[in-house]
PAMI-262369 format. One record per residue (C-alpha): residue number from 1; residue in three letters; x negated, y, z. Coordinates in Angstrom, 1 decimal, padded with zeros to 4 digits. Example, Ala and Ser with C-alpha at 12.3 -4.5 7.8 and 13.67 -1.06 7.14 Angstrom:
2
[1 'ala' [-012.3 -004.5 007.8]]
[2 'ser' [-013.7 -001.1 007.1]]
This chain:
165
[1 'met' [-058.2 081.9 091.9]]
[2 'pro' [-060.9 083.0 089.3]]
[3 'asn' [-062.3 086.5 089.4]]
[4 'thr' [-060.7 088.5 086.7]]
[5 'ser' [-062.5 091.7 087.5]]
[6 'ser' [-064.2 093.4 084.6]]
[7 'asn' [-067.0 094.6 086.8]]
[8 'thr' [-069.9 092.2 086.4]]
[9 'ala' [-072.6 094.4 088.0]]
[10 'arg' [-074.4 093.0 091.0]]
[11 'asp' [-075.7 094.8 094.0]]
[12 'asp' [-079.0 093.2 094.5]]
[13 'gly' [-080.2 095.7 097.1]]
[14 'asp' [-083.8 095.4 095.8]]
[15 'ala' [-083.1 096.2 092.2]]
[16 'ala' [-083.0 099.9 091.5]]
[17 'pro' [-082.0 101.6 088.3]]
[18 'pro' [-085.1 103.0 086.4]]
[19 'ala' [-084.2 106.7 087.2]]
[20 'arg' [-083.8 105.8 090.9]]
[21 'ala' [-087.2 104.0 090.9]]
[22 'ala' [-088.9 106.9 089.2]]
[23 'arg' [-087.4 109.3 091.7]]
[24 'ala' [-088.6 107.2 094.6]]
[25 'lys' [-092.1 107.1 093.0]]
[26 'trp' [-092.4 110.9 092.7]]
[27 'leu' [-090.9 111.5 096.2]]
[28 'ala' [-093.6 109.2 097.6]]
[29 'leu' [-096.3 111.2 095.8]]
[30 'leu' [-094.8 114.5 096.9]]
[31 'ala' [-094.5 113.4 100.5]]
[32 'arg' [-098.3 112.8 100.6]]
[33 'ala' [-099.3 116.0 098.8]]
[34 'thr' [-101.0 118.9 100.5]]
[35 'arg' [-099.3 122.3 100.8]]
[36 'asp' [-101.6 123.7 098.2]]
[37 'glu' [-100.8 120.9 095.7]]
[38 'leu' [-097.1 121.5 096.3]]
[39 'asp' [-097.5 125.3 095.9]]
[40 'asp' [-099.4 124.8 092.6]]
[41 'ala' [-096.6 122.6 091.3]]
[42 'ile' [-093.9 125.1 092.2]]
[43 'ala' [-095.8 127.8 090.5]]
[44 'leu' [-095.5 125.9 087.2]]
[45 'cys' [-091.7 126.5 087.4]]
[46 'pro' [-091.2 130.3 087.6]]
[47 'asp' [-087.7 130.1 086.2]]
[48 'ala' [-086.5 127.7 088.9]]
[49 'pro' [-082.9 128.4 090.0]]
[50 'asp' [-082.0 129.7 093.4]]
[51 'phe' [-080.8 127.2 096.0]]
[52 'val' [-078.8 126.8 099.2]]
[53 'trp' [-079.6 124.5 102.1]]
[54 'leu' [-077.3 121.5 102.6]]
[55 'arg' [-079.6 120.5 105.5]]
[56 'ala' [-082.3 122.9 106.6]]
[57 'pro' [-085.6 121.4 107.6]]
[58 'gln' [-085.2 119.5 110.9]]
[59 'thr' [-087.6 117.3 112.8]]
[60 'gly' [-086.8 114.0 114.4]]
[61 'leu' [-088.1 110.5 115.2]]
[62 'val' [-087.8 107.3 113.1]]
[63 'leu' [-088.5 103.8 114.1]]
[64 'val' [-091.5 102.2 112.3]]
[65 'gln' [-091.4 098.5 111.7]]
[66 'gly' [-094.3 096.2 110.9]]
[67 'arg' [-094.6 092.7 109.7]]
[68 'val' [-096.6 089.9 111.3]]
[69 'gly' [-099.5 089.2 108.9]]
[70 'gly' [-098.3 091.9 106.5]]
[71 'asn' [-095.4 089.8 105.1]]
[72 'gly' [-094.0 087.8 108.0]]
[73 'asp' [-091.4 088.5 110.7]]
[74 'arg' [-090.6 092.1 111.4]]
[75 'phe' [-091.3 093.8 114.7]]
[76 'asn' [-090.8 097.3 116.0]]
[77 'leu' [-094.2 099.1 115.9]]
[78 'gly' [-093.1 102.4 117.4]]
[79 'glu' [-091.7 105.8 116.5]]
[80 'thr' [-093.1 108.5 114.3]]
[81 'thr' [-092.1 112.2 113.7]]
[82 'val' [-090.5 113.0 110.4]]
[83 'thr' [-089.2 116.3 109.0]]
[84 'arg' [-086.4 116.2 106.4]]
[85 'cys' [-084.2 118.6 104.5]]
[86 'thr' [-081.8 118.7 101.6]]
[87 'leu' [-081.0 121.6 099.2]]
[88 'arg' [-078.7 122.2 096.3]]
[89 'gln' [-079.7 124.4 093.4]]
[90 'gln' [-077.2 126.8 091.7]]
[91 'asp' [-076.9 124.3 088.8]]
[92 'gly' [-075.8 121.6 091.3]]
[93 'val' [-079.0 119.5 091.4]]
[94 'val' [-079.7 118.2 094.9]]
[95 'gly' [-083.2 117.8 096.2]]
[96 'thr' [-084.4 115.9 099.3]]
[97 'gly' [-087.6 116.1 101.1]]
[98 'tyr' [-089.1 113.9 103.8]]
[99 'val' [-092.6 114.2 105.3]]
[100 'leu' [-094.4 112.7 108.2]]
[101 'gly' [-095.0 115.1 111.0]]
[102 'arg' [-093.5 118.5 111.9]]
[103 'asp' [-094.3 120.5 108.8]]
[104 'ala' [-091.0 122.1 107.8]]
[105 'glu' [-092.6 124.1 105.0]]
[106 'arg' [-094.0 121.0 103.3]]
[107 'ala' [-090.6 119.3 103.6]]
[108 'ala' [-088.9 122.3 102.0]]
[109 'arg' [-091.4 122.3 099.1]]
[110 'val' [-090.9 118.6 098.6]]
[111 'ala' [-087.1 119.0 098.4]]
[112 'arg' [-087.6 121.9 096.0]]
[113 'leu' [-089.8 119.9 093.7]]
[114 'asp' [-087.5 116.9 093.9]]
[115 'ala' [-084.7 119.0 092.6]]
[116 'leu' [-086.9 120.5 089.9]]
[117 'met' [-088.1 117.0 088.8]]
[118 'gln' [-084.5 116.1 088.1]]
[119 'met' [-084.3 118.9 085.5]]
[120 'pro' [-085.7 117.7 082.1]]
[121 'arg' [-087.6 120.9 081.3]]
[122 'his' [-089.4 121.0 084.6]]
[123 'his' [-089.9 117.2 084.7]]
[124 'asp' [-091.9 117.3 081.5]]
[125 'val' [-094.2 120.0 082.9]]
[126 'leu' [-094.6 118.4 086.4]]
[127 'ala' [-094.9 114.8 085.4]]
[128 'ser' [-097.2 115.2 082.3]]
[129 'gly' [-100.5 113.4 082.2]]
[130 'thr' [-102.3 116.5 083.3]]
[131 'gly' [-099.6 117.8 085.6]]
[132 'pro' [-099.4 118.1 089.4]]
[133 'leu' [-098.1 114.6 090.0]]
[134 'ala' [-101.0 113.1 088.1]]
[135 'thr' [-103.4 115.2 090.1]]
[136 'ile' [-101.8 114.1 093.4]]
[137 'ala' [-101.9 110.4 092.3]]
[138 'gly' [-105.5 110.8 091.2]]
[139 'arg' [-106.5 112.3 094.6]]
[140 'leu' [-104.6 109.6 096.5]]
[141 'ala' [-106.2 106.8 094.4]]
[142 'ala' [-109.7 108.3 094.9]]
[143 'thr' [-109.1 108.5 098.7]]
[144 'ala' [-107.9 104.9 098.8]]
[145 'ala' [-110.9 103.7 096.7]]
[146 'gln' [-113.3 105.5 099.1]]
[147 'his' [-111.5 104.0 102.1]]
[148 'asp' [-111.9 100.5 100.5]]
[149 'ala' [-115.6 101.1 099.8]]
[150 'asp' [-116.2 102.2 103.4]]
[151 'thr' [-114.3 099.2 104.7]]
[152 'ala' [-116.2 096.8 102.4]]
[153 'ala' [-119.5 098.2 103.5]]
[154 'ser' [-118.8 097.2 107.1]]
[155 'arg' [-117.4 093.7 106.2]]
[156 'val' [-118.9 090.8 108.2]]
[157 'glu' [-119.0 087.4 106.6]]
[158 'phe' [-118.9 084.4 109.0]]
[159 'phe' [-120.1 081.1 107.8]]
[160 'thr' [-119.4 077.8 109.6]]
[161 'met' [-121.9 075.1 109.3]]
[162 'val' [-120.6 071.5 109.5]]
[163 'arg' [-122.5 069.3 111.9]]
[164 'glu' [-123.1 065.8 110.6]]
[165 'ala' [-122.6 063.0 113.1]]
């Protein structure tokens, strides 16, 4: 019998709506931000609404998986400590924060900024070209470039000579 459903949307699993992808991007930046960077970002939103905890900061373990050769079969690498929390602002916006380690204050700040980033007036300030997210992204890019330069300086090239018979 043919499918007569009017719902033609597919659940690809990998495909995320643009808003969801943007949120994942800013959460990744916020999770790697320092406390000072997070505090500076929150300070730009003095009119932020009050909030209640849906899940207060709590620390636990998550299983980390790796891939053989970077993109091959998965294997269990080990466990790492993660702190997470979820809050709801008075206007109903929900923010979530996850950070590596046991820093409950950083996780709370990430959740707060996640909620603020979902509000258009705060999003424009925080995500502007000179805003805190750009600063965090710039610092992370500079750190990665320095790491790549340090790694390249210690690279060893091995050449194989072919012996003629």
